[in-house]
Backbone as a printed PyTorch tensor [residue, N CA C, xyz], in Angstrom:
tensor([[[ 47.2340, -36.1380,  36.4820],
         [ 46.4320, -35.1280,  37.3310],
         [ 45.1890, -35.3280,  38.1710]],

        [[ 45.3970, -35.3340,  39.2230],
         [ 43.7330, -35.5850,  40.0500],
         [ 42.7600, -34.4740,  39.7060]],

        [[ 41.7490, -34.8020,  40.6310],
         [ 40.5060, -34.3040,  40.3500],
         [ 40.5780, -32.3880,  40.8770]],

        [[ 40.0280, -31.6290,  40.4380],
         [ 39.8700, -30.5200,  41.2590],
         [ 39.3170, -30.7630,  42.7310]],

        [[ 39.2510, -29.8900,  43.6790],
         [ 38.5760, -29.6540,  44.7750],
         [ 38.2690, -28.2600,  45.0890]],

        [[ 36.9730, -27.9210,  45.2190],
         [ 36.0500, -26.6960,  45.1870],
         [ 35.5220, -26.6630,  47.0410]],

        [[ 35.8140, -25.6240,  47.7480],
         [ 35.2650, -25.5540,  48.9700],
         [ 34.1370, -24.3580,  48.9240]],

        [[ 33.0960, -24.4160,  49.2420],
         [ 32.1650, -23.2380,  49.4980],
         [ 31.8590, -23.5990,  51.2090]],

        [[ 31.9550, -22.3340,  51.8120],
         [ 32.0240, -22.3350,  53.1880],
         [ 31.2500, -21.1780,  53.6160]],

        [[ 30.1070, -21.2840,  54.3990],
         [ 29.4940, -20.0700,  55.1680],
         [ 29.8140, -19.7260,  56.2850]],

        [[ 29.9310, -18.7690,  56.9070],
         [ 30.3980, -18.3430,  58.4130],
         [ 29.6450, -17.0040,  58.8460]],

        [[ 29.4820, -17.0260,  59.8860],
         [ 28.6570, -15.9650,  60.5500],
         [ 29.4650, -15.0350,  61.4970]],

        [[ 29.6880, -13.8250,  60.9060],
         [ 30.5040, -13.0230,  61.4400],
         [ 30.3420, -12.5670,  62.8960]],

        [[ 31.2120, -12.5290,  63.8470],
         [ 31.0380, -12.2340,  65.3480],
         [ 30.7120, -11.0300,  65.4490]],

        [[ 29.8800, -10.3140,  66.3100],
         [ 29.3860,  -9.0310,  66.3560],
         [ 30.8540,  -7.9870,  66.5710]],

        [[ 30.5480,  -7.0780,  65.6330],
         [ 31.4310,  -6.0470,  65.6300],
         [ 32.9770,  -6.4970,  65.0910]],

        [[ 33.0220,  -7.6790,  64.4820],
         [ 34.2230,  -8.2140,  63.7010],
         [ 34.3420,  -8.0780,  62.1950]],

        [[ 33.1240,  -7.5720,  61.6950],
         [ 33.3020,  -7.3570,  60.0600],
         [ 34.5930,  -6.7920,  59.4330]],

        [[ 34.8390,  -5.4390,  59.9960],
         [ 36.0000,  -4.8360,  59.2710],
         [ 37.2860,  -5.7080,  59.6770]],

        [[ 37.4200,  -6.1090,  61.1630],
         [ 38.4160,  -6.9910,  61.2120],
         [ 38.7240,  -8.0650,  60.4470]],

        [[ 37.4110,  -8.6790,  59.9570],
         [ 37.4560, -10.0830,  59.0920],
         [ 38.1390,  -9.4250,  57.7230]],

        [[ 37.4350,  -8.4680,  57.3790],
         [ 37.8400,  -7.7120,  56.0100],
         [ 39.3020,  -7.6620,  55.8590]],

        [[ 39.8010,  -6.9520,  56.9110],
         [ 41.5030,  -6.6960,  56.7700],
         [ 42.1490,  -8.1280,  56.9080]],

        [[ 41.6110,  -9.0440,  57.5310],
         [ 42.4520, -10.4000,  57.7380],
         [ 42.1310, -11.0120,  56.3280]],

        [[ 41.0200, -11.0950,  55.7320],
         [ 40.8870, -11.6140,  54.3450],
         [ 41.6520, -10.8070,  53.2660]],

        [[ 41.6580,  -9.5400,  53.2070],
         [ 42.4930,  -8.8140,  52.2730],
         [ 44.0090,  -9.2210,  52.4410]],

        [[ 44.6330,  -9.5220,  53.8750],
         [ 46.0850,  -9.8250,  53.9190],
         [ 46.2530, -11.3000,  53.1650]],

        [[ 44.9670, -12.1860,  53.5260],
         [ 45.1020, -13.5000,  53.2200],
         [ 44.9230, -13.9120,  51.4980]],

        [[ 44.2970, -12.8160,  51.0380],
         [ 44.2130, -12.9880,  49.6220],
         [ 45.3720, -12.4350,  48.8440]],

        [[ 46.2280, -11.2260,  49.6120],
         [ 47.7610, -10.7710,  49.2140],
         [ 48.5690, -12.0940,  49.0560]],

        [[ 48.6360, -12.9640,  50.2940],
         [ 49.6050, -13.8090,  50.2890],
         [ 49.1420, -14.9990,  49.2680]],

        [[ 47.7740, -15.6430,  49.2540],
         [ 47.7570, -16.3530,  48.1280],
         [ 48.0300, -16.2090,  46.9250]],

        [[ 47.5820, -14.7870,  46.6260],
         [ 47.8580, -14.5180,  45.0400],
         [ 49.2750, -14.2800,  44.9020]],

        [[ 50.2770, -13.9760,  45.7260],
         [ 51.4270, -13.7380,  45.6130],
         [ 52.4370, -15.2550,  45.6170]],

        [[ 51.6470, -16.1180,  46.4500],
         [ 52.6300, -17.4920,  46.5780],
         [ 51.8130, -18.6860,  45.9030]],

        [[ 50.7570, -18.5620,  45.5240],
         [ 50.0120, -19.6400,  44.9860],
         [ 49.3820, -19.4880,  43.4920]],

        [[ 50.1490, -19.0250,  42.5940],
         [ 49.7830, -19.0020,  41.0050],
         [ 48.7800, -19.9850,  40.6120]],

        [[ 48.8610, -21.1000,  41.2160],
         [ 47.9570, -22.0880,  40.4890],
         [ 46.5790, -22.2770,  40.9210]],

        [[ 46.4030, -21.1960,  41.9600],
         [ 44.7730, -21.2140,  42.5680],
         [ 44.0250, -20.3710,  41.5450]],

        [[ 43.0230, -20.8210,  40.8390],
         [ 42.2650, -20.3610,  39.8380],
         [ 41.1930, -19.2870,  40.4300]],

        [[ 40.4100, -19.4710,  41.7280],
         [ 39.6010, -18.7910,  42.2080],
         [ 39.6070, -18.7900,  43.8000]],

        [[ 39.5260, -17.3520,  44.5120],
         [ 39.5860, -17.4600,  45.9750],
         [ 38.9010, -16.4340,  46.2910]],

        [[ 37.5270, -16.6140,  46.3090],
         [ 36.8110, -15.5320,  46.6330],
         [ 36.1350, -15.3180,  47.7510]],

        [[ 35.5330, -14.3440,  48.1800],
         [ 34.6970, -14.3320,  49.4280],
         [ 33.2700, -13.0820,  49.0460]],

        [[ 32.3540, -13.5130,  49.6920],
         [ 31.0600, -12.6110,  49.7950],
         [ 30.4970, -12.6280,  50.6550]],

        [[ 29.8260, -11.1700,  51.0980],
         [ 29.2230, -10.9250,  52.3440],
         [ 27.9010, -10.5980,  51.9460]],

        [[ 26.8870, -10.9300,  53.1240],
         [ 25.6310, -10.3260,  52.8600],
         [ 25.5250,  -8.9470,  53.2540]],

        [[ 24.3190,  -8.1610,  52.8000],
         [ 24.0860,  -6.8690,  52.8660],
         [ 24.5200,  -6.1990,  54.2410]],

        [[ 24.0270,  -7.2560,  55.5510],
         [ 24.0770,  -6.6280,  56.6750],
         [ 25.5240,  -6.9360,  57.2450]],

        [[ 26.3520,  -7.3310,  56.4990],
         [ 27.8110,  -7.9730,  56.9660],
         [ 27.8080,  -8.5600,  58.2930]],

        [[ 26.8640,  -9.7780,  58.3080],
         [ 26.6930, -10.5000,  59.2200],
         [ 26.9200, -12.1360,  58.7370]],

        [[ 27.2840, -12.0980,  57.6340],
         [ 27.7620, -13.4940,  56.9710],
         [ 28.5650, -13.6170,  55.9310]],

        [[ 29.4210, -14.1080,  55.6880],
         [ 30.4100, -14.4340,  54.4540],
         [ 30.1940, -15.9600,  54.0120]],

        [[ 30.5310, -15.8640,  52.7120],
         [ 30.5910, -17.0290,  52.0320],
         [ 32.0810, -17.1340,  50.9930]],

        [[ 32.8030, -18.3360,  51.2610],
         [ 33.9290, -18.1960,  50.6960],
         [ 33.7460, -19.2490,  49.3850]],

        [[ 34.5100, -18.9280,  48.2300],
         [ 34.5250, -20.0530,  47.2050],
         [ 35.9430, -20.1640,  46.7130]],

        [[ 36.5390, -21.2470,  47.2430],
         [ 38.0580, -21.4610,  46.7880],
         [ 38.0680, -22.8130,  45.9830]],

        [[ 38.6220, -22.4130,  44.8810],
         [ 39.0020, -23.5120,  43.7880],
         [ 40.3480, -24.0340,  43.6830]],

        [[ 40.6560, -25.4080,  43.7760],
         [ 42.0290, -25.7810,  43.5270],
         [ 41.9500, -26.7770,  42.3380]],

        [[ 42.6900, -26.6270,  41.5400],
         [ 42.7680, -27.5910,  40.3620],
         [ 42.8470, -28.8280,  40.7280]],

        [[ 43.8410, -29.2390,  41.7410],
         [ 44.2090, -30.5880,  42.1100],
         [ 44.3730, -30.5980,  43.5610]],

        [[ 44.8720, -31.9470,  44.0700],
         [ 45.3890, -32.1880,  45.5820],
         [ 46.6260, -31.4160,  45.7290]],

        [[ 47.3750, -31.6220,  44.7780],
         [ 48.8170, -30.9160,  45.0580],
         [ 48.6940, -29.3390,  45.2230]],

        [[ 47.7590, -28.6590,  44.7060],
         [ 47.6830, -27.3470,  44.8870],
         [ 47.0260, -26.9770,  45.9530]],

        [[ 45.9070, -27.9650,  46.5820],
         [ 45.3540, -27.4480,  47.8380],
         [ 46.3210, -27.9390,  48.9750]],

        [[ 47.3550, -28.8820,  48.7510],
         [ 48.4040, -29.1450,  49.5700],
         [ 49.2580, -27.9240,  49.7880]],

        [[ 49.5620, -27.1610,  48.7580],
         [ 50.5960, -26.0980,  48.8150],
         [ 49.8600, -24.9910,  49.3220]],

        [[ 48.3940, -24.8130,  49.0420],
         [ 47.8490, -23.9560,  49.8010],
         [ 47.7230, -23.7990,  51.3060]],

        [[ 47.4620, -25.2380,  51.8110],
         [ 47.5740, -25.4830,  53.2780],
         [ 49.1220, -25.3240,  53.6900]],

        [[ 50.1940, -25.4980,  53.1190],
         [ 51.5590, -25.0050,  53.6000],
         [ 51.8550, -23.4450,  53.6090]],

        [[ 51.0460, -22.7120,  52.5680],
         [ 51.3610, -21.4560,  52.5630],
         [ 50.5470, -20.6560,  53.8120]],

        [[ 49.3850, -21.4580,  54.1860],
         [ 48.6140, -20.7960,  55.2110],
         [ 49.3770, -20.9590,  56.6150]],

        [[ 49.9320, -22.0710,  56.7120],
         [ 50.8790, -22.4630,  57.5910],
         [ 51.8650, -21.5620,  57.9740]],

        [[ 52.7250, -21.4360,  56.8650],
         [ 54.0660, -20.5900,  57.0250],
         [ 53.9800, -19.1530,  56.7770]],

        [[ 52.9810, -18.4880,  56.1740],
         [ 52.8000, -17.1890,  56.0410],
         [ 51.9760, -16.5150,  56.9690]],

        [[ 50.9970, -17.3070,  57.5660],
         [ 49.7450, -16.8260,  58.2660],
         [ 49.8110, -17.5660,  59.7480]],

        [[ 50.2600, -18.5430,  59.7970],
         [ 50.2290, -19.4420,  61.1950],
         [ 49.0580, -20.0480,  61.2520]],

        [[ 48.2160, -20.1660,  60.2610],
         [ 47.0070, -20.9250,  60.1890],
         [ 47.1940, -22.4510,  60.2610]],

        [[ 47.1010, -23.3980,  61.0100],
         [ 47.2690, -24.8130,  60.9430],
         [ 45.9120, -25.2890,  60.9480]],

        [[ 45.7940, -26.5140,  60.3150],
         [ 44.4460, -27.4390,  60.2490],
         [ 44.3040, -27.9900,  61.8280]],

        [[ 45.0960, -27.6960,  62.3050],
         [ 44.8780, -28.4570,  63.7050],
         [ 44.6030, -27.2990,  64.6190]],

        [[ 44.8040, -25.9480,  64.5040],
         [ 44.3940, -24.8130,  65.4580],
         [ 43.7530, -23.7330,  64.5550]],

        [[ 42.4970, -23.6200,  64.4710],
         [ 41.8000, -22.6000,  63.7140],
         [ 41.4720, -21.4540,  64.7340]],

        [[ 41.8210, -21.2940,  65.8780],
         [ 41.5560, -20.4560,  66.7980],
         [ 41.8900, -18.6810,  66.2500]],

        [[ 42.7060, -18.7070,  65.4260],
         [ 43.2200, -17.3940,  64.9160],
         [ 42.0080, -16.8650,  63.9340]],

        [[ 41.3710, -17.6120,  63.4010],
         [ 40.3390, -17.0260,  62.6110],
         [ 38.8100, -17.1150,  63.1480]],

        [[ 38.8970, -18.3290,  64.1270],
         [ 37.5950, -18.4530,  64.7540],
         [ 37.1280, -16.9930,  65.6540]],

        [[ 38.2870, -15.9900,  65.8240],
         [ 37.9080, -14.9760,  66.5830],
         [ 37.0940, -13.9280,  65.9410]],

        [[ 37.1000, -14.2780,  64.4270],
         [ 36.2560, -13.3460,  63.6260],
         [ 34.8750, -13.8540,  63.2760]],

        [[ 34.7410, -14.8860,  63.2520],
         [ 33.5350, -15.7970,  62.8600],
         [ 33.4060, -17.1500,  63.1610]],

        [[ 32.1170, -17.7500,  63.0260],
         [ 31.7050, -19.3180,  63.5220],
         [ 30.9640, -19.8260,  62.3570]],

        [[ 31.5780, -20.9150,  62.1320],
         [ 31.1450, -21.8360,  60.7520],
         [ 29.3970, -21.9280,  60.7200]],

        [[ 28.6140, -21.7490,  59.7080],
         [ 27.5550, -21.9910,  59.4100],
         [ 27.2980, -23.5050,  58.7140]],

        [[ 28.1790, -23.5250,  57.6770],
         [ 28.1820, -24.8330,  56.9480],
         [ 29.3560, -24.8170,  55.8300]],

        [[ 30.0870, -25.9900,  55.7810],
         [ 30.8640, -26.0800,  54.6140],
         [ 30.7820, -27.1380,  53.6780]],

        [[ 30.9130, -26.8270,  52.5700],
         [ 30.4230, -27.9420,  51.3650],
         [ 31.8260, -27.9560,  50.7510]],

        [[ 32.3150, -29.2960,  50.3500],
         [ 33.4300, -29.6790,  49.8950],
         [ 33.1400, -30.6480,  48.5430]],

        [[ 33.6550, -30.1610,  47.3620],
         [ 33.3340, -30.7980,  46.0870],
         [ 34.7120, -31.3890,  45.7730]],

        [[ 34.8240, -32.6570,  45.7280],
         [ 36.1970, -33.4360,  45.1890],
         [ 36.5790, -34.2340,  46.6940]],

        [[ 37.9360, -34.5120,  46.8590],
         [ 38.4850, -35.3090,  47.6200],
         [ 39.7750, -34.6110,  48.3010]],

        [[ 39.7130, -33.8510,  49.0950],
         [ 41.1230, -33.4460,  49.7350],
         [ 41.5860, -34.2690,  50.2170]],

        [[ 42.9460, -34.1750,  50.5650],
         [ 44.0200, -35.1410,  51.2680],
         [ 44.7440, -34.3260,  52.4610]],

        [[ 45.6570, -34.7210,  53.0330],
         [ 46.6740, -34.2770,  53.4610],
         [ 46.0800, -33.4240,  54.8420]],

        [[ 46.5500, -32.3680,  55.0450],
         [ 46.2770, -31.0710,  55.8740],
         [ 44.7700, -30.6250,  55.8800]],

        [[ 44.2180, -30.5590,  54.4680],
         [ 42.9910, -30.3060,  54.0100],
         [ 42.0500, -31.2480,  54.5560]],

        [[ 42.1470, -32.5290,  54.5700],
         [ 41.2770, -33.3310,  55.1870],
         [ 41.2830, -33.3460,  56.3670]],

        [[ 42.6900, -33.1850,  57.1330],
         [ 42.5780, -33.2630,  58.4410],
         [ 41.8320, -32.1400,  59.1480]],

        [[ 41.7430, -30.9040,  58.5640],
         [ 41.1070, -29.7080,  58.7320],
         [ 39.4880, -29.9560,  58.5880]],

        [[ 39.2000, -30.6780,  57.4230],
         [ 37.6200, -30.8500,  57.7380],
         [ 37.2760, -31.7040,  58.6300]],

        [[ 38.1720, -32.9770,  59.0140],
         [ 37.9350, -33.7760,  59.8100],
         [ 37.4390, -33.2800,  61.2790]],

        [[ 38.3470, -32.0570,  61.4940],
         [ 38.1220, -31.5420,  62.7800],
         [ 37.0070, -30.7340,  62.7690]],

        [[ 36.4180, -29.8470,  61.7960],
         [ 35.4710, -29.1140,  61.3390],
         [ 34.1880, -30.2110,  61.7890]],

        [[ 34.0910, -31.3600,  60.9800],
         [ 33.0030, -32.1250,  61.3720],
         [ 33.1260, -32.9410,  62.4850]],

        [[ 33.9780, -33.1670,  63.2140],
         [ 33.8890, -33.7380,  64.5800],
         [ 33.5650, -32.5840,  65.5060]],

        [[ 33.4620, -31.5100,  65.1700],
         [ 32.9910, -30.3220,  66.0850],
         [ 31.6510, -30.1610,  65.9170]],

        [[ 31.2940, -30.6330,  65.1930],
         [ 29.4830, -30.3970,  64.8900],
         [ 29.4200, -29.4160,  63.6530]],

        [[ 30.1760, -29.0850,  63.0040],
         [ 29.8800, -28.0220,  61.7840],
         [ 29.0220, -28.6210,  60.9560]],

        [[ 27.9640, -28.3970,  60.2800],
         [ 27.2590, -29.1320,  59.1070],
         [ 28.2970, -28.9050,  58.0680]],

        [[ 28.3250, -30.3110,  57.7560],
         [ 29.6290, -30.5050,  56.6650],
         [ 28.8880, -31.4650,  55.4750]],

        [[ 29.0830, -31.1090,  54.2450],
         [ 28.4170, -31.8540,  53.2360],
         [ 30.0210, -32.1310,  52.1990]],

        [[ 29.7080, -33.1610,  51.4560],
         [ 30.5390, -33.4610,  50.5010],
         [ 29.9960, -34.1100,  49.2300]],

        [[ 30.6010, -33.6470,  48.1430],
         [ 30.2380, -34.5840,  47.1080],
         [ 31.6290, -34.7930,  46.3300]],

        [[ 31.8870, -36.1320,  46.3580],
         [ 33.5120, -36.4980,  46.2390],
         [ 33.5310, -37.1720,  44.6020]],

        [[ 32.5200, -37.2710,  43.7880],
         [ 32.6710, -37.9860,  42.5950],
         [ 32.6720, -36.9370,  41.7450]],

        [[ 33.7370, -36.4740,  41.1250],
         [ 33.9980, -35.6250,  40.0990],
         [ 33.5820, -36.3480,  38.7690]],

        [[ 32.4770, -35.5080,  38.1410],
         [ 32.0910, -35.8300,  36.9930],
         [ 32.5630, -35.2490,  35.8110]],

        [[ 33.5710, -34.1910,  35.8680],
         [ 34.0850, -33.6870,  34.5640],
         [ 33.7200, -31.9830,  34.4470]],

        [[ 34.2030, -31.3150,  33.6300],
         [ 34.1960, -29.9410,  33.5420],
         [ 35.5480, -29.4530,  33.1640]],

        [[ 35.7970, -28.2230,  33.5210],
         [ 36.8500, -27.3140,  33.1870],
         [ 36.7640, -26.0320,  34.2730]],

        [[ 37.9200, -25.2550,  34.3560],
         [ 38.0430, -23.8120,  34.5040],
         [ 39.0380, -23.3810,  33.5940]],

        [[ 38.8610, -21.9740,  33.3890],
         [ 39.6040, -21.2970,  32.5050],
         [ 40.4980, -20.1320,  33.2460]],

        [[ 41.4540, -19.6280,  32.7110],
         [ 42.4520, -18.9170,  33.1790],
         [ 41.5460, -17.4730,  32.8320]],

        [[ 41.8720, -16.5040,  33.6000],
         [ 41.3920, -15.1110,  33.1310],
         [ 41.7460, -14.6400,  31.8660]],

        [[ 40.8730, -13.8600,  31.2150],
         [ 41.1880, -13.4490,  29.8570],
         [ 42.2350, -12.1960,  30.0000]]])
């Protein structure tokens, strides 16, 4: 098994789009929950004035992340080469990646980096664990 991959990303919500984003994310959560039992954490938080959100997504290995990218493409039409569907709701503030994504996730990361999104990564996994819910 390879190392886990964790994304922590912050996004500025476009004016008047918070409720639209909330509905979009609720649908996304339903799809991930129904189709990706291997994803241990898929979380989003908003600031008090609903102008910024932060996502925390945890994948136990690259294969689970690859499956996630496939589900996003199949179920929601979200592809790493075209993020316009979600960009109508927000704009990137910063993206942090812990671990080493591959495949479509790495392609998406590269596109964000090339577009000037503040992007940080820590690729060297030192160890640790996740637990299933009790």
